[in-house]
Every structure is written in structure tokens, then in C-alpha cells.
ZAMARGU-4260 file (C-alpha; in steps of 0.2 Angstrom, whole numbers, plus 5000, padded with zeros to 4 digits):
<rodrens>
0) 4970/4989/5166 | 4967/4971/5163 | 4972/4963/5147 | 4954/4955/5144 | 4947/4972/5144
5) 4959/4978/5130 | 4953/4964/5119 | 4935/4968/5121 | 4938/4987/5119 | 4950/4987/5104
10) 4941/4978/5089 | 4944/4987/5073 | 4937/4978/5058 | 4937/4981/5039 | 4919/4978/5034
15) 4922/4982/5016 | 4934/4967/5015 | 4920/4954/5016 | 4910/4964/5003 | 4924/4968/4991
20) 4933/4951/4992 | 4929/4932/4993 | 4940/4927/5008 | 4948/4911/5005 | 4961/4908/5019
25) 4963/4917/5036 | 4979/4920/5046 | 4983/4929/5062 | 4999/4940/5062 | 5008/4950/5075
30) 5013/4968/5070 | 5030/4976/5073 | 5025/4993/5081 | 5033/5008/5089 | 5029/5013/5107
35) 5018/5027/5102 | 5009/5016/5089 | 5003/5003/5102 | 4997/5016/5113 | 4987/5024/5099
40) 4980/5007/5095 | 4975/5003/5113 | 4965/5020/5112 | 4956/5014/5097 | 4964/5027/5085
45) 4968/5016/5070 | 4960/5011/5054 | 4962/4997/5042 | 4949/5002/5029 | 4960/5006/5015
50) 4975/4995/5019 | 4982/4980/5011 | 4997/4968/5013 | 5012/4965/5001 | 5029/4956/5001
55) 5045/4967/5002 | 5061/4957/5001 | 5053/4941/5007 | 5044/4949/5022 | 5026/4953/5023
60) 5021/4971/5027 | 5004/4980/5029 | 5003/4996/5019 | 4991/5011/5022 | 4986/5006/5039
65) 4982/5022/5048 | 4987/5023/5066 | 4984/5041/5072 | 4997/5051/5080 | 4998/5049/5099
70) 4997/5066/5107 | 5007/5063/5123 | 5022/5056/5112 | 5029/5074/5108 | 5043/5074/5096
75) 5046/5055/5097 | 5030/5051/5087 | 5027/5040/5072 | 5022/5042/5054 | 5003/5038/5053
80) 5003/5028/5037 | 5020/5020/5037 | 5023/5002/5031 | 5022/4990/5046 | 5030/4973/5046
85) 5019/4958/5050 | 5026/4944/5060 | 5021/4926/5054 | 5031/4910/5054 | 5041/4904/5038
90) 5029/4891/5034 | 5014/4903/5033 | 5024/4916/5024 | 5029/4903/5011 | 5011/4897/5009
95) 5005/4915/5006 | 5019/4919/4994 | 5015/4904/4984 | 4996/4909/4983 | 5000/4927/4979
100) 5010/4922/4964 | 4993/4915/4957 | 4984/4928/4947 | 4970/4938/4955 | 4974/4934/4974
105) 4978/4947/4987 | 4980/4949/5005 | 4968/4960/5015 | 4968/4964/5033 | 4951/4960/5041
110) 4953/4964/5060 | 4965/4973/5072 | 4964/4969/5090 | 4974/4967/5106 | 4978/4949/5112
115) 4976/4943/5129 | 4994/4945/5132 | 4993/4963/5127 | 5000/4962/5109 | 4993/4970/5094
120) 4987/4956/5082 | 4980/4958/5064 | 4969/4945/5056 | 4973/4944/5037 | 4964/4935/5024
125) 4970/4928/5007 | 4956/4936/4996 | 4950/4935/4978 | 4941/4951/4971 | 4922/4949/4968
130) 4914/4954/4952 | 4899/4966/4952 | 4886/4952/4951 | 4894/4943/4966 | 4892/4959/4976
135) 4874/4960/4971 | 4871/4942/4976 | 4880/4945/4993 | 4868/4960/4996 | 4853/4950/4991
140) 4858/4935/5003 | 4861/4948/5017 | 4844/4956/5015 | 4835/4939/5014 | 4844/4933/5030
145) 4839/4950/5039 | 4820/4947/5033 | 4820/4929/5040 | 4828/4935/5056 | 4814/4948/5058
150) 4801/4935/5054 | 4808/4924/5068 | 4807/4938/5080 | 4788/4940/5078 | 4785/4922/5084
</rodrens>
């Protein structure tokens, strides 16, 4: 199985993140996984819909990321919603930590994929929660863009 095919087939996104949050700064992080977890992710059996990132003893972890149990792993299986360590360099961790200490900012996963080298990667974003009127405005912008695209197709 070629690694380019992996990247094309495994593309798990968090569509709610763009709607619920204003994405300020984006990072790509590696994930520390067990063998059964990476096999399950390569099969597309993961979800980042309800997940978020937090610092535990100076290290960044993703919490609530659901990686389904790998059926062929038998008794050596993993816990589906365990905390998984994210791999970033010190400078990025320090920058995120400083921003998180500000009120109202959080870190949300936006995309889970397999890199060209075969590693699982998680795109994360520094985010600020949107108010209700901002969400309505986003929907309105999305609808007008869709209408304009439909209008352009007719010509």
C-alpha cells in the first residue's frame, strides 16, 4: 500500500470547529499512538468531533479523540478515548502555552490525516469561541457564497 494513497484516504475533519470557533493560528502536530491505534486510524475509524487539547505537566495532550477498537488486536487493544500526547517542538509549545493563558482561547483539533511518511498527524488551531451573532453571520456568508457560485454556474 503506497503512502500517497494513505494520505488521500484518511482525512478526518472537525467541521464544527470552523463554525463554533474563530481559528486564529494553526499548527501540525504528530501523535504518540499505540500499534492498534494507528491501524484503526489508517482504516478511517477515528473521530475528532468532540475532542480538545490541554496541557498536562507542560506537555500537550488531545482529549476525547475517539479511535475505535481494532478488531484484530485481540487482548492487546487500546482504550478508545484515552488522552494522547501531541508531538510539537518546544518553541511551538511555549507559544501555545502563552496564548492559552490569555482568557477565552483554547486549542481545537481540525484535521487528522496520515502524512506521506506514514505518520498520523493532527492539525490543531488556536481558537476563540464565537458568539451567537457571529455564528449567524458565518451561516449568512456561507449561503451568499453558495448562491453566487450557483449563479456563476448558470453562465
